[in-house]
C-alpha distance (Angstrom), angle and dihedral (degrees) to the residues before:
residue distance angle dihedral
X1 . . .
X2 3.62 . .
X3 3.68 133.1 .
X4 2.84 49.5 76.0
X5 3.71 117.6 -45.9
X6 3.23 75.8 -150.9
X7 3.51 129.5 160.6
X8 3.60 92.3 -112.8
X9 3.76 121.1 -154.4
X10 3.62 125.7 168.2
X11 2.86 60.4 137.2
X12 3.70 68.5 125.9
X13 2.21 69.8 -21.9
X14 5.40 135.1 -19.3
X15 2.59 132.6 174.6
X16 4.83 124.3 126.8
X17 1.74 78.4 57.0
X18 2.18 30.6 11.2
X19 1.82 50.0 -92.0
X20 3.09 78.7 -114.5
X21 4.00 146.2 -12.0
X22 3.65 108.0 69.3
X23 3.67 115.3 142.4
X24 3.76 136.4 175.0
X25 3.73 125.3 -150.5
X26 3.76 142.8 85.0
X27 3.75 139.2 -30.2
X28 3.75 135.8 -126.1
X29 3.73 133.5 -127.8
X30 3.76 123.8 -169.2
X31 3.75 125.7 -142.7
X32 3.74 117.2 -118.1
X33 3.76 136.2 46.5
X34 3.87 117.5 -39.9
X35 3.78 112.0 -115.6
X36 3.80 132.0 -159.1
X37 3.78 119.8 -128.0
X38 3.76 134.9 20.9
X39 3.80 133.7 114.3
X40 3.82 121.1 -88.3
X41 3.83 118.0 -161.3
X42 3.82 123.5 -154.7
X43 3.80 120.6 -158.5
X44 3.82 114.2 -132.0
X45 3.78 117.4 -144.2
X46 3.81 112.6 -112.0
X47 3.78 114.4 -80.2
X48 3.79 96.1 6.0
X49 3.79 101.5 103.5
X50 3.83 111.9 148.4
X51 3.79 112.3 -104.7
X52 3.82 106.5 177.3
X53 3.79 131.1 60.5
X54 3.86 105.4 173.0
X55 3.83 104.0 94.4
X56 3.81 92.4 -145.0
X57 3.84 90.9 85.8
X58 3.78 128.5 -167.0
X59 3.81 123.5 -150.9
X60 3.79 95.5 -98.9
X61 3.82 92.2 59.4
X62 3.82 98.8 36.4
X63 3.78 112.4 123.4
X64 3.76 136.5 123.7
X65 3.76 87.8 -115.8
X66 3.78 93.6 64.0
X67 3.74 94.1 37.4
X68 3.83 109.2 32.3
X69 3.78 97.4 31.4
X70 3.83 99.0 39.0
X71 3.77 120.2 10.4
X72 3.83 101.8 39.0
X73 3.79 92.5 53.3
X74 3.83 87.2 63.9
X75 3.80 107.7 21.4
X76 3.80 117.4 43.8
X77 3.81 130.0 -154.3
X78 3.77 119.9 -132.2
X79 3.79 94.2 -105.1
X80 3.79 132.3 35.3
X81 3.78 125.8 -161.0
X82 3.81 130.0 -157.9
X83 3.76 132.9 27.7
X84 3.81 139.9 -140.3
X85 3.84 91.4 -95.7
X86 3.82 94.2 65.8
X87 3.80 97.9 -96.5
X88 3.80 120.0 143.0
X89 3.79 100.6 -163.6
X90 3.78 132.6 104.9
X91 3.84 109.3 -59.6
X92 3.80 103.7 -150.3
X93 3.79 91.8 176.7
X94 3.81 91.8 65.8
X95 3.82 96.1 34.2
X96 3.79 123.0 102.4
X97 3.79 92.0 -133.8
X98 3.77 140.4 39.2
X99 3.84 118.3 -102.7
X100 3.83 109.5 -63.2
X101 3.80 116.1 -105.9
X102 3.82 115.1 -134.0
X103 3.79 123.2 -160.8
X104 3.83 142.5 151.4
X105 3.79 92.6 58.4
X106 3.82 90.7 -45.6
X107 3.82 92.4 -57.4
X108 3.83 95.4 111.7
X109 3.77 126.6 58.5
X110 3.82 126.3 -170.4
X111 3.80 117.6 -163.2
X112 3.79 120.1 -166.1
X113 3.79 113.0 -164.3
X114 3.81 122.6 -145.2
X115 3.77 120.9 -126.4
X116 3.80 101.1 -86.5
X117 3.79 124.4 156.6
X118 3.75 133.2 -143.3
X119 3.76 114.6 -128.8
X120 3.81 89.8 -106.4
X121 3.81 89.6 61.2
X122 3.78 99.1 -102.8
X123 3.83 121.1 127.8
X124 3.78 121.2 -103.5
X125 3.77 93.6 -124.0
X126 3.76 147.6 162.0
X127 3.79 93.2 -82.6
X128 3.84 89.5 58.2
X129 3.82 88.7 56.4
X130 3.81 92.3 47.0
X131 3.83 88.5 50.2
X132 3.80 88.7 57.1
X133 3.84 91.8 45.5
X134 3.78 93.3 49.0
X135 3.79 89.5 52.1
X136 3.81 89.6 46.9
X137 3.79 91.7 51.5
X138 3.85 91.2 49.7
X139 3.78 101.3 36.3
X140 3.78 102.2 33.3
X141 3.82 91.3 126.8
X142 3.80 87.5 61.5
X143 3.85 94.1 50.0
X144 3.80 113.1 101.3
X145 3.80 94.2 -142.0
X146 3.83 98.1 46.1
X147 3.82 116.3 137.1
X148 3.82 117.0 -179.3
X149 3.75 109.2 -111.1
X150 3.78 92.8 20.4
X151 3.80 132.3 79.0
X152 3.01 116.2 18.6
X153 3.81 96.0 5.1
X154 3.80 89.7 63.4
X155 3.84 90.9 58.6
X156 3.79 115.0 82.9
X157 3.81 95.5 -178.4
X158 3.80 136.0 9.2
X159 3.75 108.9 -167.7
X160 3.80 136.1 173.3
X161 3.82 99.6 -127.7
X162 3.82 91.7 176.4
X163 3.80 139.2 -1.5
X164 3.81 90.2 -84.5
X165 3.80 100.1 20.7
X166 3.81 131.8 88.2
X167 3.81 123.7 -175.4
X168 3.77 122.0 -160.0
X169 3.80 119.8 -160.1
X170 3.81 106.9 -157.5
X171 3.80 129.0 -152.6
X172 3.79 91.9 -121.8
X173 3.77 146.5 -20.3
X174 3.84 115.2 -50.4
X175 3.76 137.0 -178.8
X176 3.82 106.7 -92.7
X177 3.82 89.6 -148.3
X178 3.81 91.7 55.5
X179 3.79 97.7 37.5
X180 3.78 94.0 51.3
X181 3.81 96.2 39.5
X182 3.79 99.0 42.1
X183 3.83 107.7 20.6
X184 3.78 109.0 31.4
X185 3.82 90.1 43.7
X186 3.80 87.4 66.4
X187 3.81 92.9 66.6
X188 3.80 116.2 96.6
X189 3.82 110.5 176.2
X190 3.79 111.7 -127.4
X191 3.81 124.6 -146.1
X192 3.80 122.4 -116.5
X193 3.81 85.6 -119.2
X194 3.82 86.3 75.9
X195 3.81 96.1 49.2
X196 3.79 96.3 95.3
X197 3.77 140.5 87.4
X198 3.81 104.3 -133.3
X199 3.78 139.5 26.5
X200 3.77 91.4 -108.5
X201 3.77 95.7 48.9
X202 3.79 121.9 103.4
X203 3.78 120.9 -103.5
X204 3.81 110.2 -90.8
X205 3.81 93.8 16.0
X206 3.78 92.5 112.4
X207 3.80 90.0 72.3
X208 3.77 98.2 -148.3
X209 3.79 92.0 126.2
X210 3.82 89.1 61.9
X211 3.79 105.5 26.6
X212 3.80 125.6 35.3
X213 3.77 91.9 -157.6
X214 3.82 88.1 70.1
X215 3.80 96.5 51.9
X216 3.81 97.7 87.5
X217 3.82 92.8 67.7
X218 3.82 92.1 44.4
X219 3.80 91.6 48.8
X220 3.81 92.7 49.5
X221 3.81 90.4 50.7
X222 3.80 93.5 50.9
X223 3.78 94.1 41.2
X224 3.82 92.7 51.0
X225 3.84 90.2 47.5
X226 3.79 90.3 54.1
X227 3.78 91.0 56.7
X228 3.82 91.3 68.8
X229 3.78 104.0 75.5
X230 3.81 91.7 177.8
X231 3.78 90.4 72.7
X232 3.78 99.2 48.9
X233 3.82 96.0 102.4
X234 3.78 96.6 33.7
X235 3.81 107.5 42.8
X236 3.81 112.1 95.8
X237 3.84 87.5 -143.6
X238 3.81 93.3 70.6
X239 3.78 93.0 41.7
X240 3.79 91.7 71.5
X241 3.78 98.8 93.9
X242 3.78 138.6 156.6
X243 3.77 96.7 -163.8
X244 3.81 128.2 88.1
X245 3.86 95.6 -95.2
X246 3.78 142.1 49.7
X247 3.80 130.0 -166.6
X248 3.83 121.6 -100.2
X249 3.81 98.4 168.0
X250 3.82 136.5 14.3
X251 3.79 137.1 165.4
X252 3.81 132.8 172.6
X253 3.80 90.9 -110.0
X254 3.80 89.7 67.1
X255 3.78 101.8 -101.3
X256 3.82 98.7 144.3
X257 3.80 131.2 168.2
X258 3.81 132.0 -173.2
X259 3.72 136.7 -171.2
X260 3.80 125.4 -163.1
X261 3.80 116.1 -87.2
X262 3.84 101.0 -114.3
X263 3.81 90.4 -154.3
X264 3.84 95.4 50.4
X265 3.79 107.5 137.4
X266 3.79 100.4 -175.3
X267 3.79 133.5 91.8
X268 3.81 125.0 -80.3
X269 3.76 96.1 41.6
X270 3.85 107.7 -162.5
X271 3.77 119.4 -85.4
X272 3.81 91.9 -168.9
X273 3.78 122.2 83.5
X274 3.82 91.9 -147.1
X275 3.81 139.1 8.7
X276 3.77 123.0 -157.9
X277 3.79 137.3 -173.3
X278 3.76 117.6 -150.9
X279 3.85 124.8 -163.6
X280 3.81 125.7 -140.6
X281 3.77 129.9 -159.9
X282 3.84 93.8 -140.7
X283 3.75 142.5 5.0
X284 3.84 86.8 -110.2
X285 3.79 91.0 57.0
X286 3.81 90.5 51.0
X287 3.81 91.7 48.5
X288 3.80 91.1 50.6
X289 3.78 89.2 52.6
X290 3.78 91.0 49.7
X291 3.77 91.1 50.3
X292 3.77 89.6 54.5
X293 3.79 91.0 49.2
X294 3.77 91.4 -152.5
X295 3.79 109.3 104.7
X296 3.78 108.7 25.9
X297 3.84 133.2 60.6
X298 3.79 100.5 173.8
X299 3.80 127.7 23.9
X300 3.79 142.7 117.8
X301 3.78 139.2 -103.2
X302 3.74 131.5 -147.1
X303 3.79 120.7 -115.5
X304 3.78 87.3 -118.2
X305 3.80 89.1 64.0
X306 3.78 93.8 54.4
X307 3.77 135.4 63.5
X308 3.80 113.5 -87.9
X309 3.76 111.7 -85.5
X310 3.79 120.4 -135.6
X311 3.81 125.9 -142.3
X312 3.78 112.6 -78.0
X313 3.79 96.5 24.7
X314 3.78 117.7 117.2
X315 3.81 92.0 -162.9
X316 3.78 131.8 9.2
X317 3.78 118.5 -87.8
X318 3.79 90.8 -121.4
X319 3.78 121.6 51.2
X320 3.86 112.6 -160.9
X321 3.79 89.2 -163.4
X322 3.79 95.6 47.9
X323 3.81 92.8 122.8
X324 3.81 91.0 67.3
X325 3.81 112.6 8.6
X326 3.79 146.9 43.7
X327 3.82 119.4 -137.0
X328 3.78 117.3 -127.4
X329 3.86 122.7 -174.5
X330 3.80 118.0 -135.1
X331 3.79 129.5 -176.1
X332 3.78 131.7 -150.4
X333 3.83 115.6 -115.9
X334 3.75 95.9 -148.1
X335 3.79 148.8 67.5
X336 3.78 117.8 -77.1
X337 3.82 111.1 -151.8
X338 3.73 146.4 140.2
X339 3.81 106.3 -117.4
X340 3.82 123.0 -133.6
X341 3.79 119.6 -149.3
X342 3.78 106.2 -128.6
X343 3.83 89.5 -175.5
X344 3.75 96.5 54.9
X345 3.83 104.9 129.1
X346 3.83 92.7 -136.0
X347 3.79 106.7 29.4
X348 3.83 104.8 24.2
X349 3.80 91.7 95.9
X350 3.79 90.8 49.7
X351 3.83 93.2 51.1
X352 3.83 90.1 51.0
X353 3.79 90.6 66.1
X354 3.80 108.7 96.0
X355 3.81 93.4 -150.8
X356 3.80 89.2 57.1
X357 3.81 90.4 55.6
X358 3.79 90.2 45.7
X359 3.78 92.0 51.6
X360 3.80 92.1 48.4
X361 3.79 90.6 49.9
X362 3.80 91.3 50.5
X363 3.79 91.6 55.9
X364 3.84 91.9 58.5
X365 3.78 113.3 89.8
X366 3.80 99.9 -156.1
X367 3.81 94.5 168.3
X368 3.78 90.7 59.4
X369 3.74 92.6 40.9
X370 3.84 90.5 57.0
X371 3.79 91.8 44.5
X372 3.80 99.6 43.0
X373 3.83 109.6 21.4
X374 3.79 95.1 33.6
X375 3.81 95.3 30.3
X376 3.80 89.6 -135.4
X377 3.80 95.4 -47.2
X378 3.77 98.5 122.8
X379 3.78 146.7 26.6
X380 3.84 136.1 -117.7
X381 3.80 117.5 -98.4
X382 3.81 119.1 -133.2
X383 3.78 101.1 166.2
X384 3.79 147.9 -7.4
X385 3.80 99.3 -65.4
X386 3.82 118.4 76.3
X387 3.82 112.4 -121.3
X388 3.83 95.1 -153.2
X389 2.92 117.7 97.9
X390 3.78 98.8 25.7
X391 3.78 110.4 -112.2
X392 3.80 143.7 175.9
X393 3.80 94.5 -99.9
X394 3.80 101.1 62.1
X395 3.81 115.2 105.8
X396 3.79 129.2 -163.7
X397 3.84 90.1 -100.1
X398 3.82 90.2 70.7
X399 3.76 98.6 44.8
X400 3.77 119.0 95.3
X401 3.80 122.6 4.0
X402 3.80 96.0 -27.8
X403 3.81 124.5 -137.7
X404 3.80 96.3 -59.3
X405 3.83 110.7 46.6
X406 3.83 121.0 169.5
X407 3.81 110.2 -66.2
X408 3.80 118.3 143.7
X409 3.81 92.9 -174.6
X410 3.82 92.5 55.8
X411 3.79 90.8 46.5
X412 3.77 91.6 53.0
X413 3.81 90.8 45.3
X414 3.75 91.2 53.1
X415 3.78 91.5 54.7
X416 3.79 97.3 46.6
X417 3.82 90.2 46.6
X418 3.85 88.2 57.7
X419 3.77 98.5 52.7
X420 3.81 103.7 -83.9
X421 3.79 123.8 133.5
X422 3.80 127.1 -164.4
X423 3.78 109.7 -118.6
X424 3.82 122.9 172.0
X425 3.80 91.8 -19.4
X426 3.79 98.4 -48.0
X427 3.78 133.2 87.9
X428 3.82 113.1 -113.1
X429 3.82 126.7 -167.0
X430 3.77 105.1 -114.6
X431 3.79 97.7 161.0
X432 3.83 109.7 48.5
X433 3.75 119.8 -173.4
X434 3.75 143.6 80.7
X435 3.80 102.0 -86.0
X436 3.81 120.2 114.8
X437 3.82 91.9 -102.4
X438 3.81 94.6 46.1
X439 3.81 134.5 83.9
X440 3.78 95.7 -98.6
X441 3.77 140.1 -107.3
X442 3.78 114.1 -40.7
X443 3.78 95.8 10.8
X444 3.79 108.6 124.9
X445 3.76 126.8 -140.0
X446 3.80 109.2 -95.6
X447 3.82 94.1 26.6
X448 3.80 111.0 149.5
X449 3.81 129.8 -146.1
X450 3.79 90.5 -128.4
X451 3.81 115.8 126.4
X452 3.78 142.4 179.3
X453 3.78 107.9 -124.5
X454 3.87 119.9 -163.3
X455 3.80 118.0 -166.5
X456 3.78 139.1 170.0
X457 3.78 113.7 -94.5
X458 3.80 97.7 -161.6
X459 3.79 96.2 97.6
X460 3.84 119.2 55.0
X461 3.79 90.6 -151.0
X462 3.82 90.2 62.8
X463 3.78 90.8 59.3
X464 3.81 89.8 52.7
X465 3.81 91.2 50.0
X466 3.78 92.3 48.3
X467 3.76 93.9 48.7
X468 3.81 92.1 48.7
X469 3.80 90.9 47.6
X470 3.78 91.0 49.5
X471 3.77 90.4 54.3
X472 3.83 95.1 45.4
X473 3.82 93.8 44.6
X474 3.76 91.2 50.2
X475 3.82 88.3 59.3
X476 3.82 86.8 63.4
X477 3.82 93.4 44.2
X478 3.81 96.3 -99.8
X479 3.77 111.1 129.5
X480 3.84 123.3 -159.7
X481 3.81 123.6 -165.1
X482 3.82 98.9 -157.1
X483 3.81 118.5 -147.7
X484 3.85 117.1 -177.4
X485 3.83 115.7 -152.2
X486 3.78 137.1 175.3
X487 3.77 112.4 -95.3
X488 3.81 98.0 -112.4
X489 3.77 92.7 49.3
X490 3.79 92.5 47.0
X491 3.82 92.8 50.3
X492 3.78 91.0 49.1
X493 3.87 92.0 49.6
X494 3.78 94.8 48.4
X495 3.78 99.4 40.1
X496 3.82 92.8 52.0
X497 3.78 91.7 73.4
X498 3.79 117.5 90.5
X499 3.74 110.9 137.1
X500 3.79 128.9 -11.8
X501 3.76 129.6 -35.1
X502 3.80 140.9 79.3
X503 3.83 93.2 -52.1
X504 3.79 88.4 65.9
X505 3.77 95.4 65.7
X506 3.79 95.0 102.3
X507 3.80 111.7 104.3
X508 3.85 112.1 -171.7
X509 3.79 126.4 6.0
X510 3.80 135.1 -177.8
X511 3.81 124.7 -175.4
X512 3.76 101.3 150.6
X513 3.75 123.2 -91.2
X514 3.81 137.0 -18.9
X515 3.81 111.0 -123.6
X516 3.75 124.0 -122.8
X517 3.73 129.8 -147.1
X518 3.79 117.6 -135.1
X519 3.82 95.4 -58.9
X520 3.83 114.6 52.5
X521 3.78 97.0 -148.0
X522 3.81 123.1 136.9
X523 3.80 104.9 -116.3
X524 3.79 98.5 106.9
X525 3.81 94.4 39.0
X526 3.80 102.7 39.9
X527 3.82 114.0 19.8
X528 3.81 115.5 103.4
X529 3.78 113.7 -94.8
X530 3.80 94.5 17.5
X531 3.77 112.2 141.1
X532 3.83 87.6 -135.4
X533 3.80 92.9 53.9
X534 3.78 89.3 90.8
X535 3.79 96.3 170.6
X536 3.84 93.9 45.5
X537 3.73 95.6 -123.2
X538 3.80 118.1 -179.7
X539 3.81 127.5 -174.6
X540 3.84 114.6 159.5
X541 3.79 93.5 -154.4
X542 3.80 91.5 50.4
X543 3.82 90.1 46.5
X544 3.80 90.2 54.9
X545 3.80 92.9 49.8
X546 3.78 92.3 48.5
X547 3.78 93.1 49.3
X548 3.80 88.5 53.3
X549 3.83 89.6 60.7
X550 3.78 90.3 55.9
X551 3.80 94.1 55.1
X552 3.77 102.1 46.4
X553 3.80 140.1 38.3
X554 3.80 88.7 -146.0
X555 3.81 107.2 126.4
X556 3.81 90.9 -147.8
X557 3.80 89.4 68.9
X558 3.77 89.8 54.1
X559 3.80 92.1 46.8
X560 3.83 91.7 52.4
X561 3.82 90.2 53.6
X562 3.78 93.9 45.6
X563 3.79 95.4 47.8
X564 3.79 92.3 50.3
X565 3.81 92.7 47.3
X566 3.82 91.1 50.6
X567 3.80 90.5 56.0
X568 3.80 98.5 42.2
X569 3.81 103.3 43.5
X570 3.82 90.8 -142.8
X571 3.78 105.3 -136.5
X572 3.77 95.3 -41.9
X573 3.78 146.3 71.2
X574 3.81 118.3 -124.4
X575 3.80 114.5 -113.2
X576 3.80 129.4 -165.9
X577 3.81 112.2 -94.0
X578 3.75 113.8 -137.1
X579 3.76 126.3 -136.4
X580 3.75 109.1 -125.6
X581 3.76 114.6 -134.0
X582 3.74 106.5 -151.5
X583 3.77 122.2 -166.0
X584 3.79 123.8 -146.7
X585 3.79 127.2 -172.8
X586 3.79 111.7 -107.0
X587 3.76 92.3 -124.3
X588 3.83 93.9 52.7
X589 3.81 120.9 88.7
X590 3.78 135.6 -177.0
X591 3.85 96.0 45.1
X592 3.82 108.6 142.0
X593 3.81 137.8 175.3
X594 3.82 101.4 -157.2
X595 3.77 122.8 -172.3
X596 3.82 118.8 -96.0
X597 3.79 100.2 -0.2
X598 3.79 112.0 105.1
X599 3.75 101.9 -166.4
X600 3.78 123.1 90.1
X601 3.79 114.9 -127.0
X602 3.84 108.1 -146.3
X603 3.80 88.1 161.3
X604 3.81 85.4 77.3
X605 3.82 94.0 51.9
X606 3.80 122.2 100.7
X607 3.76 137.5 171.6
X608 3.75 120.3 -123.1
X609 3.77 133.2 -147.9
């Protein structure tokens, strides 16, 4: 998802995704007189350094770290959501275009671009949008958010109907709320300087902006260029930006520096003279830097580094960093789950059994995880819509403990009632077959509930949750072989699996949460063929309910989808979603964590005196 549909992980960390570090929450203001200039430094979470600059992102590079912390500071999408006052609606002030105009029963969309400039002096115009659309039409299989039948399949024509106007003819009638919030937000106009096939070629010579048949060669050139991280801050190609920042330094360890784009023509022109991102090897190292108050202006702390928070508190009563920083809560706008690989050659048929997913869910003690591992900084997840902050999409089905609260005895009973027998500490299928009291279609006799479980190691609290789950699941005869991995490696392993083959050997994976765009429906996470459907889940009834949310703004359609997803645990196990506790230097104002939008906005930051 973009903004970014990121697989988000702050998870350690996401996001992008982005990846992926999108948070929702409050904003800070600093007492004193705003000043111009100065250098603000942001602390990266361990192992989350951005590693992709080309804004046409594939699944393997999709994270909020690449998108929200790198690309979106330089290359803007058409539409921006969220503001520094906590709103989660369309922010036309920060968008590249005026509000889209829908007509012909919502099958036609007219987009009027504002008068933005690229840093090379050229206009951000309709041809730049068509360039993006032509690449999307041609390279959709390489786009991390692609869902068959959706963008760009649901666009018959994308035409420049004026120097600053693009008209989209759609294949049918769509919900304007969804189409703007989840489809149009994917478009990032690309400069003519990128429409070429070699460094020596002239801008626009690639021809992709005019002819889709020429986009393959242009895409390959840009994709290959993005592989070389050592050139990000030096290559003139990436210096053509329309956002408020451009790169001045970049290395693969995550040492990143920006200066304001002097040709930026949008709102919120940077107050800072410089913006830097600083990597840390561990959360402890970051916390030590925050305690010193010397090297970091904005960062985050783990719940384990703070006093335990009680229910109802936004921040803890005691701030251990009070000498230098304010604490600001931020919430993930996404779905926190452990993903199950439906295509795994050994366990795919096991994961397809609903009672198996129910039993696994019932062995996870989310209430204790939030209280002990997160020290109160989080909330249990019962379905696809985040419950913090409260929002218009939450139904009664998701409130409270949900249909599958922690109950090891019930989990064990479910398994034995379906033909499993506990042998040497692990449940074994002793009654294969498709009857109600048997293991289920495709589950072989002798199959064991013993799984490899990969998870992100960036957050110490996640290790605690995994170890507790391993212990509790073992009490029901479900055995997890836990394997911690760095976030980027984990994302690459999991996202490589679409279909059969060796890449589909992963079994269970947890990296945090998958990020939503404005509308938290399930198309990009759950529909067949979607790049975000990492476990390749497919339920025809669920597909129909999701598709109904794309066609209508009627909230009952969304509620029907949500209620069904809550009951069926579609290819995943709900995981607690942590509340991120961000820290902001007391002399730094304008720092916000708006709902929905993934990208940070250091152009709004300012020091005070």
